[in-house]
C-alpha positions in Angstrom: -151.8 -136.9 119.8 -151.1 -133.3 119.0 -153.3 -130.5 120.3 -154.6 -129.5 116.9 -156.4 -126.3 116.1 -159.8 -127.2 115.0 -159.9 -124.1 112.8 -159.8 -124.0 109.0 -156.2 -123.3 108.0 -157.2 -121.0 105.2 -159.2 -118.8 107.5 -156.1 -118.0 109.4 -154.3 -116.7 106.2 -156.3 -113.5 105.8 -158.2 -111.4 108.4 -161.9 -110.7 107.8 -164.0 -107.7 108.9 -167.5 -108.8 108.0 -169.7 -106.3 106.2 -173.0 -105.0 107.6 -176.1 -107.2 107.6 -179.4 -106.3 105.9 -181.5 -104.1 108.2 -184.2 -102.9 105.8 -186.5 -104.0 103.0 -185.0 -103.4 99.5 -185.8 -103.9 95.9 -183.4 -105.1 93.2 -183.0 -106.9 89.9 -181.3 -110.0 91.2 -180.9 -111.3 94.7 -178.3 -114.1 95.2 -178.7 -116.3 98.3 -175.2 -117.4 99.3 -171.9 -115.6 99.1 -169.7 -118.5 98.2 -168.1 -119.2 94.8 -171.4 -120.1 93.0 -173.1 -116.9 94.1 -170.1 -114.6 93.7 -169.2 -115.9 90.2 -172.9 -115.5 89.1 -172.9 -111.9 90.3 -169.5 -111.2 88.7 -170.6 -112.6 85.3 -174.0 -110.8 85.4 -172.3 -107.5 86.1 -169.8 -108.1 83.3 -172.8 -108.8 80.9 -175.2 -106.1 82.2 -173.4 -103.5 84.3 -176.6 -101.6 85.2 -178.1 -104.6 87.0 -178.8 -104.0 90.8 -177.5 -107.2 92.4 -177.7 -108.0 96.1 -176.1 -111.0 97.8 -177.2 -112.3 101.2 -174.7 -114.4 103.1 -175.3 -116.1 106.5 -171.6 -115.5 107.6 -169.1 -113.9 105.2 -167.8 -114.9 101.8 -165.4 -117.8 102.1 -166.7 -119.1 105.5 -168.4 -122.2 104.1 -167.4 -124.8 101.6 -165.7 -122.3 99.2 -163.2 -121.3 101.9 -162.7 -124.8 103.3 -161.8 -126.6 100.0 -158.4 -128.2 99.6 -157.6 -125.7 96.9 -157.4 -128.1 93.9 -158.6 -126.4 90.7 -159.3 -129.3 88.5 -161.5 -130.1 85.4 -163.4 -132.6 87.5 -167.2 -132.6 87.1 -168.8 -134.1 90.2 -167.3 -137.5 90.9 -167.5 -139.8 87.9 -166.8 -138.9 84.3 -167.6 -142.5 83.3 -171.2 -142.1 84.6 -171.6 -138.8 82.8 -170.5 -140.4 79.5 -173.0 -143.2 80.1 -175.8 -140.8 80.7 -175.1 -138.0 78.2 -172.7 -139.5 75.6 -169.1 -138.7 74.9 -169.7 -135.5 72.9 -171.7 -133.7 75.7 -169.4 -135.0 78.4 -166.3 -133.7 76.5 -168.0 -130.3 76.0 -168.7 -129.9 79.7 -165.2 -131.1 80.6 -163.7 -128.6 78.3 -165.8 -125.8 79.7 -164.6 -126.5 83.2 -161.1 -126.9 82.0 -161.2 -123.4 80.5 -162.3 -122.2 83.9 -159.0 -123.3 85.4 -157.1 -120.9 83.1 -159.7 -118.1 83.4 -159.5 -118.2 87.2 -155.7 -117.6 86.9 -156.3 -114.7 84.6 -159.0 -113.3 86.9 -156.6 -113.3 89.8 -153.8 -111.5 87.8 -156.1 -108.9 86.2 -157.8 -108.0 89.5 -154.7 -108.3 91.7 -156.3 -111.1 93.9 -153.6 -112.7 96.0 -155.1 -116.2 95.8 -151.7 -118.0 95.8 -152.6 -119.4 92.3 -150.0 -121.9 91.1 -150.4 -123.5 87.7 -148.8 -126.7 88.8 -151.0 -129.5 87.3 -151.6 -132.4 89.6 -150.6 -136.1 89.6 -153.3 -138.7 89.8 -151.7 -141.7 91.3 -152.4 -145.4 91.7 -151.2 -147.2 94.8 -152.5 -150.7 93.8 -153.7 -152.7 90.8 -157.3 -151.6 91.2 -156.4 -148.0 91.0 -154.0 -148.5 88.1 -156.9 -150.1 86.2 -159.0 -147.0 87.0 -156.3 -144.8 85.6 -156.1 -146.9 82.5 -159.9 -146.8 82.0 -160.1 -143.0 82.5 -157.2 -142.5 80.0 -158.9 -144.8 77.5 -162.1 -142.9 77.8 -160.3 -139.5 77.4 -158.8 -140.8 74.1 -162.2 -142.0 72.8 -163.6 -138.5 73.6 -161.0 -137.0 71.4 -158.6 -135.7 74.1 -154.8 -136.3 74.1 -154.0 -137.3 77.7 -150.4 -138.0 78.7 -149.2 -141.5 79.1 -149.4 -143.2 82.5 -146.1 -143.0 84.2 -144.5 -146.2 85.7 -143.5 -146.2 89.3 -140.0 -144.8 88.9 -141.1 -141.9 86.7 -144.1 -141.0 89.0 -141.9 -141.1 92.1 -139.5 -138.7 90.4 -142.4 -136.2 90.3 -143.6 -136.9 93.8 -141.3 -139.1 95.8 -143.8 -141.2 97.8 -143.1 -145.0 98.2 -146.9 -145.6 98.1 -147.1 -144.5 94.4 -147.2 -147.4 91.9 -148.1 -145.3 88.8 -149.3 -141.8 88.0 -150.8 -139.6 85.3 -150.2 -135.8 85.0 -153.5 -133.9 84.7 -154.0 -130.2 84.0 -154.9 -128.1 87.0 -153.8 -125.5 89.5 -153.7 -124.9 93.2 -155.1 -121.9 95.1 -155.8 -120.6 98.5 -159.6 -120.9 98.2 -160.4 -118.5 101.1 -158.2 -115.8 99.6 -159.9 -116.4 96.2 -163.3 -116.1 97.7 -162.4 -113.0 99.6 -160.8 -111.4 96.6 -163.8 -112.3 94.4 -166.1 -110.7 97.0 -164.0 -107.5 96.8 -164.1 -107.4 93.0 -167.9 -107.8 92.9 -168.3 -105.0 95.5 -166.2 -102.8 93.3 -168.5 -103.5 90.4 -171.4 -102.3 92.4 -172.8 -105.5 93.9 -174.2 -105.1 97.4 -173.1 -107.9 99.9 -174.9 -108.4 103.2 -172.9 -110.4 105.6 -174.5 -112.0 108.7 -177.7 -112.3 106.8 -179.1 -115.8 106.7 -182.0 -116.5 104.3 -185.0 -117.7 106.3 -187.1 -118.5 103.2 -187.9 -117.5 99.6 -191.4 -116.5 98.8 -192.2 -117.2 95.1 -194.3 -114.9 93.1 -194.2 -112.6 90.1 -191.2 -111.1 91.9 -189.6 -113.5 94.5 -189.0 -112.2 98.0 -185.9 -113.4 100.0 -186.8 -113.1 103.7 -184.0 -112.6 106.2 -184.0 -111.7 110.0 -183.4 -108.0 109.3 -185.3 -107.3 106.2 -186.7 -108.5 102.9 -185.3 -108.4 99.4 -187.8 -108.3 96.5 -186.2 -109.1 93.1 -187.0 -109.9 89.5 -184.8 -113.0 89.9 -183.6 -115.0 92.9 -180.6 -117.2 92.7 -180.2 -120.1 95.2 -176.5 -120.8 95.6 -176.2 -122.3 99.1 -174.3 -125.5 98.2 -174.9 -128.1 101.0 -177.6 -125.8 102.6 -179.9 -126.2 99.6 -181.8 -128.7 101.7 -183.2 -125.7 103.6 -185.5 -125.0 100.6 -188.5 -127.3 100.1 -187.8 -128.3 96.4 -184.3 -129.5 97.4 -184.9 -130.9 100.8 -184.1 -134.5 99.9 -182.0 -133.8 96.8 -178.7 -133.1 98.6 -176.8 -134.8 101.5 -174.1 -133.3 103.6 -171.0 -135.6 103.6 -168.2 -134.5 105.8 -164.6 -134.3 104.5 -161.5 -133.6 106.6 -158.0 -132.3 106.2 -154.9 -131.7 108.3 -152.3 -129.0 107.7 -148.8 -129.2 109.1 -146.4 -126.6 110.5 -144.2 -125.1 107.8 -141.6 -127.8 106.8 -137.9 -127.1 107.3 -135.4 -127.2 104.5 -134.2 -130.5 105.8 -137.7 -132.0 105.8 -138.4 -130.7 102.3 -135.2 -132.2 101.0 -136.4 -135.7 102.0 -139.1 -135.9 99.3 -138.6 -135.2 95.6 -141.4 -132.8 94.8 -139.8 -129.9 92.9 -142.9 -129.1 90.8 -145.3 -128.7 93.8 -148.0 -130.6 91.9 -151.1 -131.6 93.8 -151.3 -135.4 94.5 -154.6 -137.2 94.2 -155.2 -140.9 94.7 -157.3 -142.6 92.0 -160.3 -143.6 94.1 -163.7 -142.1 94.8 -163.1 -141.4 98.5 -159.9 -139.7 97.5 -156.8 -139.0 99.4 -155.0 -135.9 98.3 -151.9 -133.9 99.3 -150.3 -130.5 98.4 -148.0 -127.8 99.6 -149.4 -124.5 100.8 -147.8 -121.2 99.8 -145.7 -121.2 103.0 -144.5 -124.9 102.5 -146.9 -126.6 104.9 -148.3 -130.0 103.9 -152.0 -130.3 103.5 -153.2 -133.9 103.6 -156.8 -134.8 103.2 -158.8 -138.0 102.9 -159.7 -140.8 105.2 -163.3 -141.3 106.2 -166.1 -139.2 104.5 -168.9 -139.8 107.0 -172.5 -138.8 107.0 -173.8 -137.9 110.5 -177.4 -138.6 111.6 -180.0 -136.0 110.9 -177.9 -134.1 108.2 -175.7 -132.8 111.0 -173.6 -129.9 109.7 -172.6 -128.5 113.1 -169.1 -127.2 113.7 -168.7 -129.6 116.6 -168.0 -132.3 113.9 -164.6 -130.8 113.3 -163.5 -132.4 116.6 -163.3 -136.0 115.6 -160.1 -137.6 116.9 -160.7 -141.0 115.2 -160.9 -139.3 111.8 -157.6 -137.5 112.2 -155.9 -140.7 113.4 -157.0 -142.3 110.2 -155.8 -139.4 108.1 -152.4 -139.4 109.9 -152.1 -143.2 109.2 -152.7 -142.5 105.5 -150.2 -139.6 105.6 -147.5 -142.0 106.9 -148.3 -144.6 104.3 -147.6 -142.0 101.6 -144.7 -140.2 103.4 -143.1 -142.4 106.1 -139.9 -140.2 105.8 -142.0 -137.3 107.3 -142.8 -139.1 110.5 -141.5 -136.1 112.4 -143.8 -133.6 110.7 -146.0 -131.8 113.2 -149.6 -131.1 112.2 -151.1 -127.8 113.5 -154.6 -127.8 112.0 -157.3 -130.5 111.8 -160.7 -129.5 110.5 -163.5 -130.4 108.2 -166.5 -129.3 106.2 -169.4 -130.6 104.3 -169.7 -131.4 100.6 -173.0 -131.3 98.8 -173.5 -134.8 97.4 -176.4 -135.6 95.0 -177.6 -139.0 93.8 -176.0 -138.8 90.4 -172.7 -137.3 91.6 -172.8 -134.3 89.2 -173.8 -130.6 89.5 -177.3 -129.4 88.7 -178.4 -126.0 87.5 -181.9 -124.8 86.5 -184.9 -122.6 87.1 -188.1 -122.8 89.0 -191.3 -120.6 89.2 -191.3 -119.8 85.5 -187.6 -118.8 85.4 -187.8 -116.4 88.3 -185.9 -118.6 90.8 -182.6 -120.1 89.7 -180.3 -122.7 91.4 -176.9 -124.3 91.2 -175.5 -127.0 93.4 -174.1 -130.6 93.6 -170.4 -130.2 93.1 -169.6 -133.3 95.3 -166.4 -131.7 96.7 -165.0 -130.7 93.3 -166.3 -127.1 92.8 -163.5 -124.6 92.5 -163.4 -124.6 88.7 -167.0 -126.0 88.2 -168.5 -123.0 90.2 -166.7 -120.6 87.8 -168.4 -122.4 84.8 -171.6 -122.6 86.8 -171.6 -118.8 87.3 -171.7 -118.5 83.5 -174.5 -121.0 83.3 -176.6 -119.1 85.9 -175.8 -115.8 84.2 -177.2 -117.0 80.9 -180.2 -118.6 82.6 -180.9 -115.4 84.5 -180.7 -113.4 81.3 -182.9 -116.0 79.4 -180.1 -116.5 76.8 -179.7 -119.6 74.8 -176.0 -120.1 74.8 -173.4 -123.0 74.8 -173.3 -122.6 78.6 -177.1 -122.7 79.1 -177.1 -126.0 77.1 -174.3 -127.8 79.1 -175.3 -131.1 80.6 -175.4 -129.5 84.0 -178.7 -127.9 83.2 -182.0 -129.5 84.3 -183.9 -129.1 81.1 -186.0 -131.4 78.9 -182.9 -133.6 78.3 -182.0 -133.9 82.0 -184.1 -134.3 85.1 -183.3 -133.1 88.6 -181.5 -135.7 90.7 -183.4 -138.5 92.4 -184.4 -137.9 96.1 -182.6 -139.4 99.0 -184.8 -141.3 101.5 -185.7 -139.9 105.0 -184.1 -141.0 108.2 -183.3 -143.7 109.3 -182.9 -145.1 105.8 -180.7 -142.2 104.8 -178.2 -142.8 107.6 -178.1 -146.6 107.0 -177.9 -146.2 103.2 -175.1 -143.6 103.4 -172.9 -145.7 105.6 -173.6 -148.8 103.5 -172.7 -146.9 100.3 -169.4 -145.9 101.7 -168.5 -149.5 102.7 -169.6 -150.7 99.3 -167.5 -148.1 97.5 -164.4 -149.1 99.5 -165.0 -152.7 98.8 -165.5 -152.2 95.0 -162.4 -150.1 94.8 -160.3 -152.6 96.6 -160.9 -155.2 93.9 -158.4 -155.4 91.0 
């Protein structure tokens, strides 16, 4: 097996000089905890709406270090994991409204990068949802039928020959083109951090939040100082379990990816893939593939394990058995690339909630806000979520504050996960059950 770099590929595409940490006690209008996409978009939209606001962001590492900068870079209209479940819970009209809002975010992210000269390697390529067996084809058909009932006009499902003309994998039995884009998520996060700084937002890197003390004005406590604010926004993704109200609401599920060396012209010529679309397999524990800006292949999927005790430590990136499974999947899709050398093998955690959909809301009489639960599909949804949190922070009743994401009188927070050892046993059993169900025609 190759001597892979257990380093996030995206992190090697742009150097970072972290900003200074918080070393004093300060007072502001809004303190955002977490410098990933959710926190940064919230600060951006708040500044757009109310330029005079004093906004401070505390980040344990630096913007883009966590899930935002480890994503596979698919900008899709996906909400959580299961549109069928959203329709069942909220009805077709509200599910369509939310899907359209996230779909608009795909285009708006592209416009943001162009307007602000953010080199996020944004490619409006769409992506191809593919079926590799009868069960997955049935899922494609059900999703398309649902989209039609909701009033959308999805493209027809492509038969094998047509789908293979888009992406020439012998594993593909059918496919459906879906609107979307590809980005370098780390460069997007770093560029967004630059833009909010230019708007006057203060970012403190290397400043983990130890706790949030509620009150008339919440206080965010860090090792080097305290931030007292009119509003505090909790935007820590999988680390929401550090805060008592969310301790058992979110579970860290590990996802993994491998990135190759740049492909040669001869290697590229072996696979028809002229449009550079993303490839996503139609199953819950998805397999996906894409080109990077410099013509590397990123291939992700395989196991999505939960490790005992909510283990989020970086040591879990060194899991040879996971990368062997991913490489086997890669060869199933692309046997003609058996000579492709992989340089990077890494992972990160996704914030999974019981109902597999994002949650936004307020606590402490509206003084503490939160947003989390993207289940690994957050690049576009966090952009929409930033607008939701903006409107909640400004106490505005808007179409965004009424989206199904919001925990209000019509929607309750997600059910809690059990403690260990039931959580470990249940998470492993759920993965096996999901694989079994999706293997049935």
